[in-house]
Residue frames as qw, qx, qy, qz and C-alpha x, y, z in Angstrom:
[[0.496, 0.551, -0.329, -0.585, 117.60, 51.07, 159.93],
 [0.764, 0.031, 0.644, -0.024, 116.71, 47.75, 158.31],
 [0.389, 0.623, -0.488, -0.471, 118.40, 46.88, 155.00],
 [0.872, 0.036, 0.489, -0.018, 118.30, 43.69, 153.00],
 [0.095, -0.480, 0.665, 0.564, 120.46, 42.39, 150.21],
 [0.554, 0.247, -0.505, -0.614, 119.52, 40.61, 146.97],
 [0.397, 0.022, -0.917, 0.022, 119.57, 37.21, 148.74],
 [0.575, -0.590, -0.409, -0.392, 117.10, 38.36, 151.38],
 [0.606, -0.236, -0.488, 0.582, 119.57, 38.60, 154.25],
 [0.150, -0.897, -0.210, -0.360, 118.74, 41.53, 156.56],
 [0.514, -0.071, -0.410, 0.750, 120.86, 43.71, 158.80],
 [0.232, -0.917, -0.312, -0.090, 119.74, 46.35, 161.26],
 [0.479, 0.277, -0.192, 0.811, 121.99, 49.38, 161.62],
 [0.336, -0.783, -0.429, 0.301, 121.79, 51.81, 164.55],
 [0.327, 0.768, 0.044, 0.548, 122.33, 55.46, 163.48],
 [0.444, -0.865, 0.117, -0.202, 122.90, 56.39, 167.13],
 [0.775, -0.446, 0.383, 0.231, 125.88, 54.04, 167.19],
 [0.023, -0.618, 0.562, 0.550, 127.55, 55.20, 163.93],
 [0.778, 0.330, -0.271, -0.460, 125.42, 52.84, 161.81],
 [0.093, -0.350, 0.926, -0.109, 126.89, 49.78, 163.56],
 [0.618, -0.108, -0.677, -0.385, 125.16, 46.47, 162.76],
 [0.386, -0.318, 0.583, -0.641, 123.08, 45.54, 165.84],
 [0.726, 0.098, 0.615, -0.291, 121.21, 42.59, 164.41],
 [0.257, 0.344, -0.720, -0.545, 121.46, 40.20, 161.39],
 [0.674, 0.141, 0.658, -0.305, 118.99, 37.60, 160.14],
 [0.197, -0.026, 0.827, 0.526, 118.21, 35.55, 157.06],
 [0.029, 0.600, 0.739, 0.305, 114.62, 36.83, 156.77],
 [0.077, -0.439, -0.057, -0.893, 112.80, 40.18, 156.78],
 [0.646, -0.569, -0.356, -0.364, 110.13, 38.83, 159.15],
 [0.770, -0.318, -0.358, 0.420, 112.72, 37.88, 161.74],
 [0.352, 0.126, -0.103, 0.922, 114.37, 41.30, 161.56],
 [0.301, -0.511, -0.232, -0.771, 111.02, 43.06, 161.77],
 [0.744, -0.513, -0.424, -0.060, 110.09, 41.01, 164.79],
 [0.643, -0.157, -0.301, 0.687, 113.35, 41.94, 166.47],
 [0.087, 0.288, 0.025, 0.953, 112.67, 45.64, 165.88],
 [0.527, -0.526, -0.335, -0.577, 109.11, 45.34, 167.24],
 [0.783, -0.390, -0.445, 0.194, 110.27, 43.36, 170.23],
 [0.518, -0.134, -0.222, 0.815, 112.85, 46.06, 171.12],
 [0.005, 0.822, 0.463, -0.331, 110.18, 48.76, 170.74],
 [0.247, -0.166, 0.347, 0.890, 111.69, 50.61, 167.82],
 [0.410, 0.663, 0.356, -0.515, 109.32, 52.92, 165.95],
 [0.617, 0.387, 0.519, 0.447, 108.90, 52.72, 162.16],
 [0.005, 0.646, -0.122, -0.754, 109.96, 55.73, 160.01],
 [0.708, 0.625, 0.320, -0.073, 108.65, 56.24, 156.53],
 [0.262, 0.862, -0.376, -0.217, 111.09, 56.41, 153.62],
 [0.963, 0.099, 0.128, 0.217, 113.81, 54.46, 151.93],
 [0.076, -0.846, 0.473, 0.233, 117.60, 54.84, 151.53],
 [0.878, 0.378, -0.286, 0.075, 120.12, 53.05, 149.42],
 [0.840, -0.390, -0.018, 0.377, 123.16, 51.52, 151.06],
 [0.577, 0.348, 0.090, 0.733, 125.33, 53.82, 148.87],
 [0.136, -0.823, -0.122, -0.538, 123.72, 56.79, 150.63],
 [0.725, -0.688, -0.028, -0.004, 125.13, 55.68, 153.97],
 [0.805, -0.235, 0.169, 0.517, 128.78, 55.26, 152.97]]
C-alpha cells in the first residue's frame, strides 16, 4: 500500500507484514518505480491513513 503525506513523502506498507513500512521515498515516482520493479500489482481504490490504525 502506497501512502503519501502533505509534503509528498511516500511510504509503502506491506499488509502481509502487519502494515510494516517496507520502503520510503521523497517522491511518488520513486515509490511507484520500486513497486513496479518488485512486481507488485496495482489495486483500485483509496484508503485514509486513519482507516489503518
